[in-house]
N, C-alpha and C positions, 0 to 999 in steps of 0.2 A: 685607275678605277676599274680596270678589267681583271685585276689579279684577285683570285679568291682569298688569298691570305697574304700577310706581309712577307717580304723577303728577309730572311734571317741568315746572316753569314758571320763567321768568326773573322774579324778584320784586325785582330791584335797583332798580326805579323806584318801588316802593311804600314811601313813607316811613312810613305807618301800620304796615305789617307789620314793617319794620325796627325801629321804635321799640318795638313791642309785644314783639318777640322779644328785643331787648336788655334790656328791663325784666324779662322772664321769666328770662333768664340771670342777671341781677343778683340776683333773688329767690332763685334756687337756690344761687348762690355765697355769699350772705349771708342765710340763712334766719332768719326771725323769726316773731312771732305772726301767724298767718293766712297763712303762705307757701303752704300747700297750696291754699287757696281762691283766692289771688291767681294762682298759676301755672296752676291749672285754668281760671280765667276767661280768662287771657291765651292759653292754648293753644287754647281754643275760638274766641277772636277771630282768632288766626292762621289756624286752619283755615277759618273762615268767609271771611276775606279771600282765602285761597288758592283756595277753591272759587268765589268770585265772579269772580276773575280767570280761572280755568280755564274756567268755563262761558261767560263773556263771549267768550272767544276760540274755544272749540270748539263751543259750542252743543249741538245734538242729536247731533253727531258724537262727543261725549265718551264714553269707555268707561264712565263712571258710569251711563249709561242702558242699557247692554247687558243688565244683569240683569233689566230690566223690558221687554225688547223684545217679550215675548209677554204682552199684557194679561190673557190668560186665566188666567195663573198668579198674578196679584196677590192674589186672595182667600186662596190657600194660604200665600203668603209672609207676608201680613199676620197670618194666624192663628198662624203659628209665631212670628213676632217679637213679637206681642202677648202670647202665653202659651206660652213654650217648654216649660213644665212640664206643659202640657195633654196629655190622652190622645189625641194625634194618631196616626192611621194613614194608610197610603196611601189606603185607601178613604174615610176621612172627609175628607181633603184633596182628593181627586178630586171628591167630592160638592160641596164648597164651590165648585169651579171649573166644576161642571156637565159634567164629563168622565168617560169610562169610566176604570176603574182602570188598564188597560194603556195607554190613550192618554195619560193624565195622567203616568204614570211615564216613558213614553218622551219626552214633550215636556219634562218637568222635567229629565231627564238631558241632553237635547240642549241646553237653555238654560243650565244651571248647571254641567254637567260632573260632576255627582254625583246620586245618587238622592235622593228626598224624605226618606227616613229618615236618610241621611247628613247632609243639610242640617239636619234637625231636631237630630241629635246635636251637630252643630257649634254651633248656636245655644244649646243647653242648656249646653254646656261653656263657651262664652263668658260666659254669664250667671253660671255658677258661679264662674269666675275673677274676675269683677267683685265678686261677693258675698264671696269669700274675702279680698279685699283692702280691702273697704270696709265690712264689717260684722263684728260679733263673734259671729255665729250659729255654732253648732256645725256641724261638717262633715256630720253625719247630717241635720240640719235642711236644710242647703243641698242635699244630695243629694236629699232628698224634694221640696223645693220646685222643683227643676228637672226633675223627672220620673223620677228613678231610685229604684226600689223597694229596690235593694240597694246598701248603702254600698260593699261590696267591688267590685261591678261598676262603680260610679261612680268609685272610686279608680283602678281599672285603666284605664278609658277616659280619665280626666283625665291620668294619667301618660303614656299613649300620645300624647296631644295636646300636652301642655305639658312633658314631660320630668321632671316631679316629681309625687309624689302630692300630694293637696290640702293636707295638713298642712305638708309641706315647702315647697310653693308659698307658703302663707300666711306661714310663718316667714321665707322669703327676702324677701317683700314687706315684712314688719315690720322686718327688719334694715335694709333699704334706707331705710325711713322714718326709723328711728332714726339712721342715718348722715347723714340730711338735717336732723337736729335736730328731728324731729317725734315726738310722744309716741305709742307703739304702743298698740293696744287691749290690755286685760287678757287673760291666757291663756284659751284656749277649748278645750273637749274635753280638758282636762287637759294640753294641750300647752304646754311652756315654750318661749317663743320664743328664749330664750338657748341652750337645749340642742337644740331641734328634736326632742325625744323625748317620747312620750306617757307 
């Protein structure tokens, strides 16, 4: 999400990547026991190979490194990514970086194109999206765990970012998993994944 453009590389000469991708497609077309785990591992392998090729060719000129071009901001970024649900404020993040509140906010916005609180909210919603599709935790528990005291505020923010409220987002992910031949988690929060209604 921090890259200004997609990474585009010619991978036609990478036999390992071609074989891994072909195997992943085969797993998706003919799903069986363990397909989700196998495809997840293959996707990580493909990504690692892509990044290896990209960084070998681009080195420090890669846009991947742009987000960290100001080392002073690293403590704040690390704190947010390590604990998105933490009680972070502009003041607390600025203190971690040894900067004034105003100086930190200005530098952060100039580096990332958004303020520190906007970045924090994005990290929280990304974690929430992952939890909604990978765990059976109730939406209220997920809301609390990613730092939202109000479920209604969380639902509003999530829908603004992803186009669906949390329950609908989970239901769509579950329906997709079922279409791929995977067993969905049991209903959560009284939500029936077949109906999508509480």
